[in-house]
C-alpha positions as CSV (number, residue, x, y, z in Angstrom):
1,M,-11.8,41.7,-26.7
2,R,-7.8,41.5,-26.2
3,D,-5.9,45.3,-27.2
4,L,-3.4,45.3,-29.9
5,E,-3.0,48.4,-30.5
6,K,-0.8,48.7,-27.5
7,Y,1.6,46.3,-29.8
8,K,1.5,48.6,-33.0
9,G,4.5,50.7,-33.5
10,V,8.5,51.5,-32.6
11,I,9.3,48.7,-29.9
12,P,12.8,48.8,-29.4
13,A,14.5,45.6,-27.5
14,F,16.1,46.2,-24.9
15,Y,19.8,45.8,-24.2
16,A,21.7,44.0,-21.4
17,C,22.8,46.7,-18.5
18,Y,26.1,45.7,-16.7
19,D,28.1,47.7,-13.8
20,E,32.0,47.9,-13.7
21,E,32.1,44.3,-12.2
22,G,30.1,42.6,-15.5
23,N,26.4,42.6,-12.7
24,V,23.4,43.7,-13.5
25,S,23.0,47.0,-13.2
26,T,19.7,48.2,-12.3
27,K,20.7,52.0,-12.3
28,G,21.6,51.4,-15.8
29,V,18.3,49.3,-16.7
30,E,16.0,52.2,-14.9
31,A,18.5,54.8,-16.8
32,L,17.9,53.2,-20.1
33,T,13.7,52.7,-19.3
34,K,13.8,56.6,-19.0
35,Y,15.2,57.2,-21.9
36,F,12.6,55.3,-23.7
37,V,10.5,56.4,-22.4
38,E,11.8,60.5,-23.0
39,K,12.0,59.1,-26.4
40,G,8.3,58.4,-27.3
41,V,8.8,54.6,-28.4
42,K,5.7,52.4,-27.7
43,G,7.7,49.8,-25.2
44,V,9.9,47.8,-24.7
45,Y,11.2,44.4,-25.8
46,V,13.0,43.2,-22.9
47,N,15.5,40.3,-22.2
48,G,15.8,38.7,-25.7
49,S,19.1,39.1,-28.3
50,S,20.0,42.2,-26.9
51,G,19.4,41.8,-24.0
52,E,22.0,39.0,-24.0
53,C,19.0,36.7,-22.8
54,I,20.9,33.2,-22.9
55,Y,24.0,34.5,-20.9
56,Q,21.6,35.8,-17.9
57,S,20.9,33.7,-15.2
58,V,16.7,33.4,-13.9
59,E,17.1,35.8,-11.5
60,E,18.8,38.5,-13.2
61,K,16.2,38.1,-15.8
62,K,13.9,38.9,-13.0
63,L,16.0,41.7,-11.7
64,V,16.1,43.5,-14.8
65,L,11.9,42.9,-15.6
66,E,11.6,44.6,-11.9
67,H,13.5,47.3,-12.6
68,V,12.0,48.8,-15.9
69,M,8.5,47.6,-15.0
70,K,10.0,49.8,-11.9
71,E,10.0,53.1,-14.3
72,A,7.7,52.0,-17.3
73,R,4.5,51.0,-16.0
74,G,1.7,53.1,-18.0
75,K,4.2,54.5,-19.9
76,L,5.5,51.9,-22.1
77,T,4.3,48.5,-23.3
78,V,6.5,45.7,-21.4
79,I,7.1,42.3,-23.7
80,A,9.1,40.2,-21.4
81,H,11.2,37.8,-23.5
82,V,10.9,34.5,-21.0
83,A,12.8,31.4,-23.0
84,C,15.2,29.4,-21.0
85,N,16.9,26.2,-21.9
86,N,14.2,24.3,-20.3
87,T,11.0,24.6,-19.7
88,R,10.7,24.9,-15.8
89,D,12.8,27.8,-15.4
90,S,10.9,29.1,-18.7
91,M,7.4,29.0,-16.8
92,E,8.7,30.8,-13.4
93,L,10.2,33.7,-15.1
94,A,6.8,33.4,-17.3
95,R,5.3,33.5,-13.9
96,Y,7.1,36.4,-12.5
97,A,6.7,38.7,-15.4
98,Q,3.0,37.9,-15.0
99,A,2.9,39.2,-11.4
100,L,5.2,42.1,-12.3
101,G,2.2,43.0,-14.8
102,V,4.2,43.4,-18.2
103,D,2.1,43.7,-21.0
104,A,2.9,40.3,-23.3
105,I,5.2,37.2,-22.4
106,A,7.4,35.7,-25.6
107,A,9.8,33.1,-26.2
108,I,12.0,31.3,-28.8
109,P,11.8,27.9,-29.4
110,P,14.2,25.6,-27.2
111,I,17.6,25.1,-29.1
112,Y,20.6,23.1,-29.2
113,F,18.4,19.8,-29.0
114,R,15.9,19.9,-32.5
115,L,12.2,18.8,-30.9
116,P,9.7,17.7,-32.6
117,E,7.4,20.5,-34.0
118,H,4.9,18.7,-31.1
119,A,7.4,19.5,-28.5
120,I,8.2,23.1,-29.4
121,A,4.3,23.9,-29.5
122,Q,3.9,21.7,-25.8
123,Y,7.1,23.9,-24.7
124,W,4.8,27.4,-26.0
125,N,2.0,26.3,-24.3
126,D,3.5,25.0,-20.6
127,I,5.3,28.3,-20.7
128,S,1.9,30.1,-21.6
129,A,0.2,28.2,-18.7
130,A,2.3,29.7,-16.2
131,A,1.2,33.3,-17.1
132,P,-2.7,32.5,-17.8
133,E,-3.6,36.5,-17.9
134,T,-0.9,37.5,-20.2
135,D,-1.0,37.7,-23.8
136,F,1.8,35.4,-25.9
137,I,4.2,36.4,-28.3
138,I,6.3,33.6,-30.7
139,Y,9.7,34.7,-31.5
140,N,10.5,33.2,-34.9
141,I,14.2,34.2,-35.2
142,P,15.6,30.3,-37.2
143,Q,18.9,32.0,-37.8
144,L,20.2,32.0,-34.4
145,A,17.4,29.4,-32.9
146,G,18.1,27.2,-35.2
147,V,14.3,26.4,-36.1
148,A,11.6,28.0,-38.2
149,L,8.2,28.7,-37.2
150,T,6.1,26.8,-40.0
151,M,2.6,27.1,-41.1
152,P,1.3,23.7,-39.2
153,L,3.3,25.2,-35.9
154,F,1.4,28.7,-36.4
155,A,-1.2,27.0,-36.7
156,K,-1.4,25.0,-33.9
157,M,-0.2,27.9,-31.9
158,R,-2.8,29.9,-32.5
159,E,-5.5,27.2,-30.6
160,N,-4.1,29.3,-27.4
161,P,-6.1,32.3,-27.1
162,R,-3.2,34.2,-25.7
163,V,-1.0,33.9,-28.4
164,V,-1.6,37.1,-30.0
165,G,1.5,37.6,-32.9
166,V,4.9,36.8,-33.9
167,K,8.1,38.5,-33.4
168,N,9.3,37.4,-37.0
169,S,13.3,38.0,-37.6
170,S,13.6,35.4,-40.3
171,M,15.7,37.9,-43.3
172,P,12.9,36.6,-45.9
173,V,10.3,39.7,-46.3
174,Q,7.5,37.2,-47.5
175,D,7.4,35.4,-44.3
176,I,6.0,38.5,-42.7
177,Q,3.3,38.5,-45.7
178,M,2.4,34.4,-44.9
179,F,2.3,35.3,-41.1
180,C,-0.1,37.9,-41.8
181,A,-2.4,35.9,-44.8
182,E,-2.5,32.9,-42.2
183,A,-3.4,35.0,-39.1
184,G,-5.3,37.9,-40.0
185,E,-6.5,41.0,-38.5
186,E,-6.5,39.4,-35.0
187,Y,-3.3,38.9,-34.5
188,V,0.0,41.7,-34.7
189,I,3.4,40.5,-37.1
190,F,6.1,42.3,-35.8
191,N,9.0,43.0,-38.0
192,G,12.6,42.2,-36.7
193,P,15.2,42.9,-39.3
194,D,15.8,46.4,-38.5
195,E,17.5,47.0,-42.2
196,Q,14.2,46.1,-43.6
197,F,11.9,48.1,-41.6
198,I,9.9,49.6,-43.8
199,S,9.3,46.3,-46.6
200,G,8.0,44.7,-43.1
201,R,6.3,47.6,-42.1
202,V,4.4,47.9,-46.1
203,I,4.0,43.8,-46.5
204,G,1.7,43.9,-43.3
205,A,3.8,44.3,-39.9
206,K,1.6,46.1,-37.3
207,G,4.8,46.9,-35.0
208,A,8.0,46.2,-34.9
209,I,10.9,45.2,-32.6
210,G,14.7,45.8,-33.6
211,G,18.0,45.9,-32.0
212,T,19.4,48.6,-33.5
213,Y,16.6,51.6,-32.5
214,G,18.2,52.4,-28.9
215,A,20.7,54.1,-31.1
216,M,18.6,55.8,-32.8
217,P,14.8,55.9,-32.1
218,E,14.0,59.1,-33.5
219,L,14.9,57.9,-37.2
220,F,12.0,54.8,-36.6
221,L,9.7,57.0,-35.2
222,R,10.6,59.4,-37.9
223,M,9.9,56.1,-40.6
224,D,7.0,55.0,-38.5
225,G,5.0,57.9,-38.9
226,Y,6.1,58.7,-43.1
227,L,4.8,55.2,-44.1
228,Q,1.6,56.1,-41.2
229,A,1.2,59.3,-43.9
230,G,1.6,57.5,-46.7
231,E,5.2,58.8,-47.6
232,L,7.0,56.0,-48.4
233,E,9.9,57.6,-50.1
234,K,10.3,60.0,-47.4
235,A,10.7,56.9,-45.3
236,K,12.5,55.4,-47.7
237,E,15.6,57.7,-47.7
238,I,16.0,57.7,-44.4
239,Q,15.9,53.5,-44.6
240,Y,19.1,53.9,-46.5
241,A,20.2,56.7,-44.0
242,V,19.8,54.3,-40.8
243,N,21.1,51.1,-43.2
244,A,24.0,52.8,-43.8
245,I,24.6,53.2,-39.6
246,I,24.0,49.5,-38.8
247,F,26.4,48.6,-41.5
248,K,29.0,51.0,-40.0
249,M,28.7,49.7,-36.1
250,C,28.6,45.8,-38.2
251,E,32.2,46.6,-39.0
252,A,34.1,46.4,-35.1
253,R,35.7,43.4,-34.1
254,G,33.5,43.6,-30.7
255,N,30.4,42.7,-30.6
256,M,27.8,44.8,-31.9
257,Y,25.6,45.5,-28.5
258,G,29.2,47.1,-27.2
259,V,29.0,49.4,-30.0
260,I,25.7,50.7,-29.6
261,K,26.2,50.9,-26.0
262,A,29.3,52.6,-26.2
263,I,27.4,54.6,-28.6
264,L,25.1,55.6,-26.1
265,K,27.1,56.9,-23.9
266,R,28.6,59.3,-26.5
267,N,25.5,60.5,-27.6
268,E,22.9,60.4,-24.5
269,G,25.1,59.8,-21.4
270,L,24.0,56.5,-20.9
271,E,26.3,54.4,-19.1
272,L,25.2,50.6,-20.0
273,G,28.8,48.8,-19.5
274,G,30.1,46.9,-22.0
275,V,29.6,42.7,-23.1
276,R,28.9,39.7,-21.6
277,K,31.2,36.7,-22.2
278,P,31.5,35.0,-24.5
279,L,30.0,38.2,-26.9
280,P,33.6,40.4,-27.6
281,A,34.4,43.0,-25.9
282,L,35.0,46.4,-28.0
283,T,38.7,46.7,-29.2
284,K,41.0,49.7,-29.5
285,A,40.7,49.8,-33.0
286,D,36.4,49.8,-32.8
287,E,36.8,53.0,-30.8
288,K,37.2,54.9,-34.1
289,I,33.9,52.7,-35.5
290,V,32.0,54.0,-32.6
291,E,32.7,57.5,-33.6
292,E,32.1,57.4,-36.8
293,A,28.4,55.8,-36.4
294,A,27.8,58.2,-33.4
295,Q,28.5,60.9,-35.8
296,M,26.6,59.5,-37.9
297,I,23.3,59.2,-35.9
298,C,23.7,62.8,-34.7
299,A,24.2,64.1,-38.7
300,T,21.2,61.6,-39.7
301,R,19.3,63.3,-37.4
302,K,20.1,66.5,-37.9
303,K,19.0,65.8,-41.7
304,F,15.7,64.5,-41.1
305,L,14.3,65.7,-38.1
306,G,16.2,69.3,-37.4
């Protein structure tokens, strides 16, 4: 009987951490992991979109995972996104993730070339076979990957006993309902879009993985608590406030993850560096947006958490 409880709850997507030269900062990785442990989140999703995965090498991703696991083992559920744009590298990273003891691996479909569904299934199953003792989570993000998880492909993937769920980042909330209806209680469907946290949870998502959670984990944890208590109106009030913060962060000319890292430096004292090119760095004008968003987070915490 597989343990699905460890995936149910608030799981922030882990941010890429760089030093002043733009190399992976192991000190930053460990500090960010400790931060998440202290905040009381369920787990972390490592080397995904927020981790700037497509701009990092296999060795860099291994380094990140190693230092996350150094601090997180036994304290956080760790899901390692291992997809690279070829099967061999993806399998190598999957084997390494299993050797470190992660709870699950995850992968987007291959990008750029439009592959038939049987080839996508083979890609995912090859990756999963490289980590035969580790759960596998499908990452559905069609707006970036260029291909959507269809119901026939999902059915095919459920033939793999290691598949435990779907991280669904497609925008229609209905997709979560459809995946839940198809899979039943034996699988975990994760809500992806942060702006739809409560919508996805209400319609059936048992867990949630998001890129903005790290800037304000307490607010998502409180929303989660209200949902579990059946207090939807209270959860909705926080969701509206969180969305206003997200919209503010998206006003910057620089990349949103750069904004979040600057907020974490300002509000939490975390030194995580900037973002890797070709992602755009923050501009001088973005400093005002960072400050406004950081203040909005502090004010929202005070309002709803006391």
